[in-house]
N, C-alpha and C positions, 0 to 999 in steps of 0.2 A: 240544346236539350238532348239531341241524339247525334252521334258521330256518324258521318257518312262512311260507308265501307265499300271497298272494292271486292270484297269476298275473300281476300287473301288472309285476313286476320282471324277468321273463324272457320270452323269446319262446315261442310255442306249440311243443310237442314238442321243447324243449331240455331237457337233463338235467344240471344242475350238481352232481351227487352227488360227494362227496369222501370219502376214507378218514378215519376218526377219527385223532386225534393219536396218534403212536406211544408216547408216554409216559403215556397214560391208564391208570388202574387198571382191572382187570377188572370190579370191582363197579360202578364208575361207568358203564362201557361197557354192562354188562348192564342197568342201570336205564334208560339212555338208549334201549336197544333195546326194552324193554318199553313205555316211553312212546311211542316211535315206532309200535310195533305198535298201541297203543291209538288213536293219531291216525288210523291207516289204517282201523281198524274203524269209526271215526266216519263214514266215507264211505258206510257201508251205507244211511244215511238219505237220501242225495242221489240226484238223478235221473240215470240213465244213459240217454242217447238211443240209443247203440249199444253193442255188445259187453257186453250185460247178463250173458250167461252166463259170459263170461270174468271179469267183475268178481266174480260170485258165487263162482266157483271160487277166485279170488284171496283173497277174504275167508275162505273155509273153510280155506285153507292157512295164512293168517296167524293165524287163531284157534287152530289146532292148534299152531303155533309158539309162540304166547304161553303156552299151557298148559305146554309144555316149558320155556320160559325162566323162567316163574314158579316151577316146581318147583325149578329150579336155585337161584334166589334164596332160596327157603324152606328149602332143605336145606343149602346151602353158604354159610358166612360167610367162608371164606378160599379164594378161587378161585385156581387155579394160573395162572401167566403164560402157558403154552402155549395157554390158551383164547382169548387175545386175537386170534390170527390168525383163528379161526373167527368170533368175534363181530364182528370188523371187516368180514369179508366179508358177514356177514348184515346189518350196519348199512348197508353200501353198497347192498345189494339192496333193503332196505326204503326207503331214500331214493328209489331209482329208482321203486319202486312208488308211493310217495307222490306224486311228480311226475306219474306216468302217470295216477293217479286224479284228480289235480287238473285235468289237461287234459281227462279224460273228462267231468268234471262242470262244465266251464267254460262260462259263458253266452256265447252269440254264435258258438260254433264248431261247432254241431251239423251243419249241412249239410256242412261241410268234413270233419268226422269220419266222416259217413256214407260219403262218397266215398273215405275212407281207412281203411275198416273193416278191410281186409286188413292194412294197416300197423299198426294198433292191436293186432290179434290177435297179430301177430308180436312186438310189444313185450311183450305179456303173457307170451308163451311165453319170451322171453329173460329177463325179470326173475324169473319163477318158477324157471327153471332155475338162476338165480343163487343162490336159496335152497338148492337141492340141493348146489351147489358149496360153499357155506359150511358146510353140515352134514356134508359128506363129510370135511372136515378137523377135525371136532369131536373133541377127545380124550376120548371117553366113559369111557375106563378110568381117567382121573385124578380123577374125581369120583364120589361115591356117588349113584346114581339108582335109582329103582324100575324094575322090569322093564317096567311100563306106559309109563314115560317113554321108555325105550330103544325099545320097540316103536313109540311115537309118532314118534320120529325116523325110524325105518325107513319108516314109513307116509308121512311127509311127503316123504322123498327119493324113494320109489317113485312116489308120485302126481305129484310135480313133474316126473319124467322121462316119465311115461306120459301126462299130461294133454294132450289135443288142443285147443290154443287156436286156434279157427277163428272166422271171422265168423259171427254169428247168421244163421240162414236168413231171419229177418224183415228183417235189415239188407240181405242180398243182394237180396231182393225189392224193397225200397224203393229201393235203388240202381238197379236195372233200370228201375223206374218213373220215377225222376228223369232217367235218361239218355234215356228215351223222350220226356219233356217237353222236354229240351234239344234233341233232334232236331226236335221240332215248331217250336221257336223258330228253329232254323237254316233251316227251310223256310218261315218267315214265317207259320206257322199258330198261332192261339191254342189252347192246350191245354184239356182238359176240366177245369173248376174242381173237380169232385168228385175227380178223380185227384190234383190238387194238394193238396186238403184231406187226403186219406189220407196223403200224405207228411208234411205238417205235423203231423198227429196222431201219426204214428210218431216224429217228432222232438220232440214236446211243445212245438211252437211254436203258441200260440193267441192271442198278443197282438201288436199293432202294434209295441210297444216291443221285444219279443223278436226280431221280424223285423228291426227296425232295428239291433239289436246285431249280428245276423248280417252285415248289409250293411257296418257299420263295421269289423268284424273282417276281412272279405274285402278291403275297400278298403285297410286297413293292410298286409295280406299282399301285395297287388298292388304297393303302393308299395315294399315291400322286395324283391320278386322282380324288379322292373324293373332293379335294380342287378346282377342275375345273368343274363347273356344265355344261359346254358346251360340255364335252366329254362323254356323256352318252353312246353312241354306243361303244366307245372304252372301257369304263368301263364294259359294259355287256360282251364284248368279253373276257376281262381279267378274269372276274368272271367265265365265261363258261370254259375257259381253266384251271382255278384253280380247278374247280370241276372235270374236266377230269383227270388232273394229280393226284389229291387226290385219285380218284377211281383207277387209275393205280397203285399207290403206295401201296394201301391196298389190292387190289384184284388180280392184275396181277403179281406183284413182291413179291414172297413168302418169299424170304430170305432178312433179313435186314442186310445190310453191314454198317459199322460204320465209317470207314475212320477217326478214331481218335476222332470223335465227340460223338459216342455212344458206349456202350458196354453192351452185355447181355440184350438187350432190355431196357436199361435205359439210362438216360442222365448222362453224366460225366461233372462235373464242373471243370473249369480251376483252377489250383493252383497258378495262377500268382498274387494273391491278395497281395503278398508281395510288389509289386510295388506301392501299394496305401497306405502303412503305413505312409508315410510322407505327405500325402495329407489331407488338412483340407476340410471337406465336404462343409464348407461355401464358399470355393473357386469355388465350382461347382454351387453355387446359384446365381441367378440374383440379382444385387444390388437394383433393383426396387421392384420386387415381393417377394424376399427372398425365392423363391422356386427353387429347382434344375432345371436348364435350360434344355429344350428339343431341342431348336434350337439356340445355341449361335452364336451371330454375333458381330463383332468388329467394333467400330466407328473409325473415323480418329483421335480421341483423344487417341486411344490405349486401351480404356476400353471396356469390353465385357458385353453384356446384352442378355437376351432372346429376340428373334425377336418380339414376340407379345407384350412384355412389352415396348420395345423401340419404336415400331410403335405407340402405344397408346400415348407415350410421345410426339412424333412428331405431331400426329394428334391433340394434345391439343394446338398446336401453339408454341411449344418449339423447338429451333434450337441450343440447347446447350447440352453438355455432363452432364447427371444428377449427376454424381459423382464429377466432378471438377468444373462444372459451366461454363467452357470455351466455347466460341462460336465455332461451328463446321465449318470447311472449306467446308465440304460436308456432306450430310446426307446419303451417300452411305453406305450400310451394307455389310460387308465382312464376309461370313460364316467362323466360326472358327471350321474347320473340325477336327483338332487335339483334341481340348477340347470336341467336341461332341463325338468323339470316346472314350475318357477317361470317360465321363459321362455314356455312354452306358455300357462300361465295368464295371465301378464301380457299377452301378445299378444291372447289371447281377450277379456280384460276391457277392453282399450284399443282394440279394433277394428283391431289391427295384423295384417297377414298373417303367418302362421307359415310360415317358409321351410322347404321339405322338403329334407333333405340328400340329394344325388344322387350316386351313384357315377359312375365314368368310363364305365360302359356304359349309362347312362341315355339312352334314345332318345326325345327330346321329341316327335318326329313321331308316335310310337305313341299318345301321350296324346290326340291328336285323333281317334283311331280306336277302335273297340270292340276289346277284348282278344280276342274270339272271335266267331264267326258267331252263336252262341246268344245272347250278350249283345246284339249288334246287333239281332237279330230281336226279342228281348224288349222292348228299349227302344222300338223302332219301333211295335210293337203297343201298348205302354203309352202312347205319345204320342197315338195315335188315341183310346184309351180316355179319357184325361184331357181332350182337346179336346172330346169328346162330352159329358163331364160339365159343362164350362164353358158350352157352348152350350145344352144341353138339361136340365141338372140343376137341382135345387132349390138354394136358398141354401146349405144345409148341404153339398150335393155340390160346388157351385162352390168353397166355402171349402176343402174337403178337396183338391180338384183343384189349386187354387192352392198349397196347402201342400205337396202332394206334388211339384209342379214345383220349388218352393223347395228342398226337400230333395234332389231328384234332381240339381239343377244346382249345388249348393253346392260340390262339388269336381270333378266329372267334366266335362272339356272335351268328351268325346264326347256326353254327355247334353245339354249345352248346344247343341251343334251339331245334334243330332237333333231336339230340341224346337223350335229356331229354324226348321229346315227344314220342320217340320210345321205352322208357322204359329201358334205360340202367342203371339208378341209382340203382334199387334193385339188378340187376345182379352184378354190380361192388361191392356193399356192401358185397355180399356173398363171393366174391373173397378175401376180406380182411382177411378171416379166412384161406386162403390157406397156406400150409406149404412151398410153393415155394416162396422164397424171392423176385424174380423178378416179379412174378404175383402180390404179395401183394404191392410192391412198385409202379408198373405201375397203379394198380387199385386205390390206394390212391392219386396218382398224377392226374389221370383222374378225380377223385371226387373233388379234389382241384379246377380244372378248372371249373367243373360243379357247384361248390358251389358259384361261382361268379355270377351265374344266379339266379334271384329271385325264379323261379320255382324249380331250382335245390336245393336250400336251403330247400324249403318245402318238396320235395321228400325225401331228406336225413333224415329229422326229422320224417316225417310220416312213413318211413320204418325202424324206430328204429336204424337209422344210427349213432346217437350220441355215443351210447355205443360202437359200433364197431370201430368208429374213435378213441375214448379214449383208447380202447384196443390196437390199433396200436401205439398210442402215448406212452403207457407204455411198451408194449411188442413187438414192431415192430421188424421184423427179420433183418432189416437194419436201420442204423441211418438215412439214407435218407427218409425212410418210416415214421419214427417218426417226422422228420422235416416237411414233407408234411402234416402229420396229424395235427400238430400244426397250419400250415398255413390254413388248411381247417377249423379248429375251429375259426380262426380269421374271416373268411368270414361269417361263420354261426353266429358268435357273433354280426354281424351288425344288427341282429334282436333282439329287447328287450326280447321277450319271450325266445329266445335261450340262451341269456346271463344267464338267471335264470336257465334254464335246464342244461346248461353246469356246472354251479357252483354247482348245487345239486348233480352232479355225484361225488362221494367221491374220485374217482381216477383222475379227470380232473386237478384240480389245483395242487395237489402234482406231477402229471406227468409233468406239465409245469415247475414247480420248478426244477425237476430233469433235464429237458432239459437245464435250465439255467446253471446247473453245468457242462454240457457237454463241451468238448473242441472245438467242432465245432461251429464256430461263427454264422453260419446261423441258427443253432438250437437255440442258445442263443437268437438271435434277434427275431426269430419267436415266441419263448416262451414269450419274454418280451412284444411284441406288443399285443399278445393275452391276457396276464394278464392285461395290461393297458386297453384293451377294456372291459374285464370282470368287471373291477372295476367301469365301468359306472353304473352297477346295484348295488345299495346300499347293497343288501343282500350278495354280494361276498366280501365285505370289510373284515369282520372278518375271512372269509375262507382264504383269501390271507395272512393276518397277521399270522394266525395259522400255515401256511405252513412253517414259518421260512424264508421268503424271504428277510426280512429287512437286517439281517447281511450279507446275500449272495450278495445283491445288493451293500451294502456299500463296501464290499471287491472288488467287480467288479469295482467300481468307483476308488478304490485305485490302482488297478492293470491293468485295461484294457487299451490297446493302440488304440482301435478302437473307432472312433468318434460316430458311430451309436449305439454301445452297451452302450457307455457312456451316450448319450442323452436319450436313451430308459430307462435305469436304473433310471436316474433322473426323468423321466416322471412318472414312477410307484411310486417312493418314494414321489414325490410331491402330487400325488393323495392320497396316504396313510396318508400323514401328515395333510390333511384337517380335519381329525377326531382325537380326543384326544388320543385314544389308539395307533394310528399310530404315533403321535408325541412322545408319551412316548417311543415307541419301537425304534424310530430313535435316540432320545436323549440318551437312555441307551447304545446304541452301539457307542457313540462318533460321531454321525452324524453332530452335530453343527459345530465343528471345521473344519471338512472335507468340508462342504458346503461353509464356508467362504473362504477356500483355493481355491476351484474350482472357485468361483465367482471372486476372485482376479487374477487368472492365466489363466482361460480358454479364448480361442479366439472365441468360438462358441456362436453366439447370442442365439441360441436355448437353449444351456446348461445354459447360464447366466439367461435366462428367467425362466427356471425350478428352478434354485437356489434361485432366488428372490422370486418366488412363495412359495417355501418351507420355506424359512426363515420367510416370513410373517406369514405362518401358524404356525410355531414353536413359534413365538412371541405371537400370539393370544392364542394358546392352551397351551403353555408352561409356561406362566405367567412371573412374574417379574424376576425370576431366569435367564431365557433365555435372557431377555432384558438386564439385568445387565451385563451378559457376553459379549453381543454384543457391548454394549456401550464402553467397555474397549479396543475395537479393532479399532484403528484409520484407518488402511488400509481398513476396511470395508466401512467407510464413503466415501472414494475416489471412490470405486467401485460402491456404490449406486448412488452417484452423476453422475458418468459417464453414468449410465443406464437412468438417466432422459433425457439426450440428445442423447445418442447413441443407447439405447436399443429399443426393439420393443415397441409398444404402451402399451401392457399389462405389459411388464417388467417395463416400465417407471412409470405406475400407481402404481404398487405394490412397487417399490423402494421408491416412494414418501410416501406411507403409512408406510413403515418401518421407513423412516427418521422421520416422524411425531411421531411415537411411541417412538423412541430413544430420540428425542428432548424433548418430554414431560417427559420421565423418568429422563433425566438429570436435567431438570428444577425443578422437584419435589424432587430430592435427592441431589441437589447441596448444599454444606455446606455454601457457600457464594454467594449471588446474584451478587457480583462484580467479581467473578471468570470468567475467559475467557471460554465461552461455547465451547463444542466440535463442535457444529454446528453453524456457524454464523447465527444470527437471520435474517439479511437482505436476505441471500440466501434462507432461509426457507420461508420467507414471499413471495419472488419472485416466488417460485415454487407454493405456494398455494394461 
């Protein structure tokens, strides 16, 4: 009757309760109600951080209701149909109670629940009154019940109407204490640690990992509320609480516990990527935008699109499925949560950024500022605390400080800005020379996050950080540190001057090429995207060629089973092929035949586009010998023509240019003008 939920399939404090089916039999509905009541009573063993008294009262009411329902089942085998109305109302109420208890016991939401204890108490009052409503319409006269059972019904109804569901006094006191601490943060003052510990004890938060769950939940709620410009007050409270919990995590909770997610002060990546071997990355892309979807939704036609793309399609006056052209019965969008989870996991395991779906009210300027004065004050005090630990702390304290900076700067632009302004970049750069592998890894990971900020890039370069990052790239104590170093170079290379500086370092490009040889696919990909970005600077072209990367990438194309490595390798080769020496290197290693094979067999639009781009460059730079070899391959013509209609706009243009070159070569070298041409003239003329 009701699906059990872990809380991951719905938003916090949402209530997807539904009425039972109208055609359900009374006995089936009664059994479902009893099962649901039993599930509710199982929550007695769970921890309630707030509203403990209201939860106890709810359990007492449900226990009494179960006694009543069980007597009905034991004494009546043939229930009358009029009972369905009452049982349906009760079933709806019990569903709501189940969802409410699920939220009350949900990990990571305790601080938010404390500040909303009034709202929770009101929810308890509403759902218990719903029980009374359901029992009010119960046809007691139609079934045989004991007087005790009838008295129990009256007791439940009376108590449900009389019960005063209010926040616990302890919750109110803890909320006042928390508000006082937030005021301290607003004034720029560090609060009393003992007072903070009392609040954490009240909430049952005693571990670093529990505190981190609170921060993650608050961050996700902030991301959602950014799309709603009317909830500024709620957004400010969320931000204040996130600043408070971040401060607690770093300052109050000394020991980092990992619970399978972290180890030795470092992030551990899941090894479940085997499950993605059979997935084509194009299946994760929106058919309209051709980008990896951030919020996939499914239409009534069964096809899935990114929400923002399909909404644009509808706003343009279209009421059809873009892929099939069929008229839609409804334009309702159904979230594809399974695909969304796969996309997030795929991006996480492949080092790809997960794009956040942003509504039209998203104000990007606010992401560079604190969401509240309390959050701003908390992070500034926290920055000073962490800097002190790096400068004066033990190795263990330095490692934790670097790790905390890494965590703080992972998503928040404000945190990055605040920590950069506090002077963390030069200190983290010095830690790169540490002989402690965890300190080095956490420091380079923190610098990676800070390099995404424009001032962070400048601070790294101004403090001679490029050489230190290249040092970690070549001689990092852990492969993870080398991987992070490559990713840091990627962000630094977004600045033209930095692309030249990185290329001029004699160890940089060889170090990246060595990472391409590594077995770790994240290392390979990070290195490839950096090389691709460095090639934007013309002076790096010969350096990349001299590193011997061409045969390495061609072998990767022959052997790699990963779509991302495949397309990144093609992207680098396509750029190298634009110059004659790059063309020569590719042709000498048998690249021409391989490219034709990939174009003929690949299912990736991106891979096909790179192949077409490279083939055009090889035709232009390689001369008649290359063109002559391509003309003899009839399968190539079919692939090129398919790109005219099915490829991207760039692939279509370049495919047309190749067709023109091949057609002209055939015309100029045909032994007889009456011979059947390889390319039908009318098709060629139609294209051009």
